[in-house]
Every structure is written in structure tokens, then in C-alpha cells.
C-alpha positions in Angstrom: 0.0 0.0 0.0 1.3 3.5 -0.9 0.4 6.2 1.7 0.6 9.9 1.5 0.3 12.9 4.0 -3.2 14.2 4.2 -4.0 17.0 1.8 -5.4 18.9 4.8 -1.9 19.5 6.0 -1.8 23.1 4.9 1.8 23.8 6.1 3.3 21.5 3.5 3.0 20.8 -0.1 5.0 19.2 -2.8 4.4 21.7 -5.8 6.3 19.9 -8.5 9.0 17.3 -9.1 11.4 16.1 -11.9 14.8 16.3 -13.4 16.2 15.0 -10.1 14.6 17.7 -8.1 11.5 18.5 -6.0 9.9 21.9 -5.3 8.3 22.0 -1.9 6.5 24.5 0.2 7.2 24.5 3.9 4.9 27.1 5.5 5.5 30.5 3.8 8.7 29.4 2.0 9.4 27.4 -1.2 12.5 25.5 -1.9 14.2 23.2 -4.5 16.1 20.3 -3.3 17.7 17.3 -5.0 15.7 14.2 -5.2 17.2 11.3 -7.2 14.0 9.4 -7.5 12.4 12.1 -9.5 13.2 10.6 -12.9 10.7 12.3 -15.0 10.5 15.9 -16.4 9.0 18.8 -14.3 5.6 19.9 -15.1 6.2 23.6 -14.5 8.7 25.4 -16.8 12.0 26.4 -15.2 11.1 30.1 -15.4 8.2 29.3 -13.0 10.4 27.3 -10.5 12.8 30.3 -10.6 9.9 32.7 -9.9 8.5 30.8 -7.1 11.6 29.6 -5.1 13.1 31.3 -1.9 16.0 29.0 -1.8 17.7 26.1 -3.7 20.2 23.6 -2.7 23.4 22.9 -4.6 25.0 19.6 -3.7 28.8 19.0 -3.5 29.6 22.7 -3.0 30.8 24.4 0.3 30.7 22.0 3.2 31.3 18.4 2.5 33.0 16.6 -0.4 32.3 17.7 -4.0 29.9 15.5 -5.6 28.5 14.2 -2.4 24.8 14.3 -2.9 23.6 15.1 0.6 26.0 18.0 1.3 26.3 21.2 -0.3 25.0 24.9 0.2 21.7 26.8 0.0 21.5 29.6 -2.6 19.1 32.3 -1.4 16.8 33.8 -4.2 14.3 35.8 -1.8 14.4 36.9 1.7 13.5 34.4 4.2 14.0 33.6 7.9 16.9 31.5 9.1 14.5 29.3 11.1 10.8 29.0 11.1 8.0 26.8 12.5 5.3 24.8 10.8 2.3 23.1 12.5 1.2 19.7 12.0 -2.6 19.3 12.5 -3.7 15.9 11.8 -4.6 13.4 14.6 -1.7 14.6 16.6 -0.9 18.4 16.7 2.5 19.8 17.2 5.0 22.3 15.9 8.3 21.7 14.2 11.2 24.2 13.8 12.6 24.2 10.4 16.0 25.4 9.2 18.5 25.1 6.3 21.3 22.5 7.1 24.5 21.7 5.2 23.0 18.2 4.3 19.8 19.5 2.4 17.5 18.6 5.2 15.3 21.1 6.9 14.2 19.3 10.1 11.2 17.2 9.0 10.5 14.4 6.5 6.9 15.2 5.4 6.3 11.7 3.8 6.4 10.4 7.4 3.1 11.8 8.3 1.1 8.4 7.8 3.4 7.0 10.4 2.8 9.8 12.8 -1.0 9.1 12.3 -0.5 5.4 13.0 1.7 6.0 16.1 -0.9 8.5 17.4 -3.9 6.2 16.9 -2.4 3.1 18.4 -0.8 5.0 21.3 -4.2 6.6 22.1 -5.8 3.1 22.2 -3.1 1.7 24.4 -3.4 4.8 26.6 -7.2 4.5 27.0 -6.9 0.9 27.8 -4.3 1.4 30.4 -6.5 4.1 32.0 -9.5 1.8 32.1 -7.4 -0.8 33.7 -5.7 1.5 36.1 -2.2 0.9 34.9 0.5 3.5 33.9 0.6 5.1 30.6 2.2 3.0 27.8 5.9 3.4 27.3 7.1 4.3 23.8 10.8 4.2 22.6 11.8 6.3 19.5 15.2 5.2 18.2 17.1 7.2 15.6 14.5 9.8 16.5 15.9 12.9 14.6 13.9 16.1 15.4 11.1 14.2 17.1 7.8 14.4 15.1 7.2 10.7 15.9 8.1 11.2 19.7 5.5 14.2 19.7 2.9 12.1 18.1 3.2 9.4 20.8 3.4 12.1 23.5 0.2 13.8 22.2 -1.5 10.5 22.7 -0.5 10.3 26.3 2.6 7.9 26.1 5.6 8.0 28.4 8.1 8.7 25.7 11.9 8.0 25.4 13.5 9.8 22.5 17.0 8.7 21.4 19.4 10.0 18.8 23.2 9.9 18.7 23.6 13.6 17.8 23.3 15.9 20.7 22.4 19.0 18.5 19.5 17.0 16.9 18.2 16.1 20.4 18.3 19.7 21.5 16.3 20.5 18.3 13.8 18.0 19.3 13.4 19.3 22.7 12.7 22.7 21.4 9.9 21.1 19.3 8.3 19.8 22.2 8.4 22.9 24.1 7.2 24.9 21.2 4.3 22.3 21.0 3.5 23.0 24.6 4.2 19.4 25.8 6.6 18.1 28.4 8.0 15.0 30.0 9.8 13.3 27.1 13.0 11.5 28.1 16.0 12.5 26.1 18.8 10.2 25.5 22.0 10.8 23.5 23.5 7.4 22.7 24.1 4.7 20.2 20.8 3.0 19.6 22.2 -0.6 19.6 24.0 0.0 22.9 21.0 1.5 24.5 18.6 -1.3 23.2 21.0 -3.9 24.5 21.1 -2.3 27.9 17.4 -2.2 28.2 17.3 -5.9 27.2 19.8 -6.8 30.1 17.6 -4.6 32.5 14.4 -6.5 31.5 12.8 -3.2 30.3 9.7 -3.5 28.0 8.0 -1.0 25.8 4.5 -0.9 24.4 5.7 1.0 21.3 8.9 1.0 19.5 9.7 3.3 16.5 12.8 2.8 14.3 14.0 5.0 11.4 17.6 3.9 10.9 19.9 5.5 8.5 22.0 3.5 5.8 25.2 4.5 7.6 25.9 6.5 10.8 28.0 6.7 14.0 27.1 6.8 17.6 28.5 9.6 20.0 31.5 7.4 20.9 32.4 6.4 17.3 30.2 3.3 17.2 29.6 2.2 13.6 26.2 1.6 12.1 25.7 0.0 8.6 22.2 -0.8 7.8 22.8 -4.0 5.9 25.0 -5.5 8.7 23.2 -4.1 11.8 19.4 -4.1 11.0 18.6 -7.8 11.7 20.4 -7.7 15.1 18.8 -4.5 16.0 15.4 -5.9 15.4 16.1 -8.9 17.3 17.3 -6.9 20.3 14.2 -4.6 19.9 11.9 -7.6 19.7 13.1 -8.7 23.2 12.0 -5.5 24.8 8.7 -5.0 22.9 5.8 -6.2 25.1 4.3 -9.4 23.7 0.6 -8.0 23.9 -1.0 -4.6 23.6 2.0 -3.2 21.7 3.2 -1.9 18.2 6.3 -1.5 16.2 7.0 0.9 13.3 10.0 0.4 11.1 10.8 3.0 8.4 13.7 2.4 5.8 15.0 4.8 3.2 17.7 2.7 1.9 17.6 2.2 -2.0 17.0 -1.5 -2.9 14.8 -2.3 0.1 11.4 -3.3 -0.5 8.3 -3.8 1.7 8.5 -7.6 1.1 12.1 -7.5 2.4 11.0 -5.5 5.3 8.2 -7.8 6.3 10.5 -10.8 6.1 13.4 -9.3 8.2 10.9 -8.1 10.8 9.2 -11.4 11.0 12.3 -13.4 11.3 14.0 -11.1 13.7 11.0 -11.2 16.0 10.3 -14.9 15.5 6.8 -14.4 14.4 5.0 -17.4 12.8 3.2 -15.5 10.1 2.4 -11.9 8.9 -0.8 -11.5 11.0 -1.0 -8.0 12.7 1.6 -6.8 10.1 1.3 -4.1 7.4 3.8 -2.7 5.0 4.1 -0.5 2.0 5.5 2.8 0.7 5.5 6.3 2.0 5.3 8.8 -0.9 4.5 12.4 -1.8 2.3 13.5 -4.6 2.8 16.8 -6.4 0.1 19.0 -7.8 0.3 17.2 -11.2 -0.2 13.9 -9.8 3.3 12.6 -10.1 4.0 10.0 -7.3 7.4 10.3 -5.5 8.0 7.2 -3.4 10.5 8.0 -0.6 10.6 5.2 1.9 9.1 1.8 2.9 7.3 1.1 6.2 6.5 -2.1 8.2 4.1 -1.9 11.1 3.1 -4.5 13.6 0.2 -4.4 16.1 -0.3 -7.1 18.7 
């Protein structure tokens, strides 16, 4: 199944895509960024892109190695703020600070909105059940958590949330998003995800919800190496041991090229020792521009039990 952000999300829109680029609006500002999966021609003429855009990203220039697609510089074409906020108003409601980074990212991956909705819905169900049974709020662990949209979705639904990322500056960014969203009480952890999960396993800790959005490559704060192809299965096995066997959910998101939903289902099923795919769903997260061109960006696997 291919899922898209709701068209009711007024602060984000994919305006056009093509020729390896995407033209996006985040709140009041429009930007052009590289997108290797946009293999087709743009629908709007180049002159219209140039008329609309506030800033465009040039890869391989300035910071980083020349030719490296994820690093480069932003070229300003119109006046805009260095940082600004957008509001998500689906099931969960929260604010996200955006800014231009040296790696073409701006602080949010908008195609993830269907995951936020899933997390919010299932966390609310668990929270309500816990309330009726006189138990504590469900515990949700967000690994590789970036600037925290998924953490805020779980918190908005009443969960006791632990947010983990290996980059201190990103965790600080996420905390600012929590405060701007008028929430509190999220537990912040700056650590290697595998190291943390293994420690929770040894301690016998359990979570009602676990969210993973691992990169293809990465490093922990103490130089720990992460390579998706080599580490994903072991990470999922460890995560499976700290996920509650009942009344729980898991969300796995994968951006790595070459990974499919079928592969994602298989690795999750085998890592968690599931007998079949009952309670499991998978598919692609995508954006659709104004002209109906569908841009798939990641695959997801979700489990409820």
C-alpha cells in the first residue's frame, strides 16, 4: 500500500518534481532540493520554478566533499528567515522548527506523516486501555529519532516517551519542538541506539511501542559504527526482546535504496520470531505533487499485537 500525507496539512505541499529535483513549500517558504528518485520531467517550466523559489540547494559545494549528494550549500533567491515553524494538525498536533542544514535537510521528512498518524492512533488506544485498567501510561521508545515528530505524536496520545538519537544537537532541536508544542515530560537520550537497546534488554525493560527509522550509515556519539545491511537484523532481534508481547506496536521505516516492503516484512518477521504476517502491514510512503506525479521515498513495516 502506498500512503501519502493528508491534503489537509496546510503547512506542507509538494508543488512539482522532476529532473532529479523537488519543489516544496514549507509554511511560507518554497525551496528546490535534489531528489534522485524524480526521474521524470518537471511539469512547470524552469522560469516558474525560478519565480517561486526562495532557496535552492546545490550539492557538492561548500561544506562536505564535492559531488556528495547530501552535502552542499543553499542559494538564497528571496528573503526568508533562518529558522521558522510549521504546524502539523492531523490526529496529533505539534509544531516543528525548520532550518536549512548543510545536508539538504530542513528538520522534517513530510512523507512520514502517515507513520505519525499510525503512532498516534495506536498509542491513544493503548493509553485508554491502560487508564481503564488502572495501569501506567504505555511506554514508547523512539530510536534514531531525529527532530522528534514521531515522539511528539506518541506524547500527544498520552505515552511515556523515550527519544533517542546519537547527535546531541538534533536532540536539542527535538526538545525545542516539544516545548514549542506545549508538551513536556519526554525522556531525552543521546546514545548509540544498539548500545541502548541491549542495555534495556539486560535490564528486562519493556515498551508498548517502538519506532525505528535507521539510516543507511551512521556513527554513535562514541564512534560506534552503524551500517544498515549489517546491523538491522540484530537491532530488530534486540528490539523484539524489549517489545511487550501483547498490547504493543512496532514501526520500522527504511529509506535505503534497494529495500522493498516484502524484504522489510521478512526481516521483521524473522527477527521477532513471528509465525506469520498477522498483525503486520507494509508499503511505501510517498509524496504526490500538484500534477499527480507520485514520488516514493521510503518503505514502512508496522506490527500491532
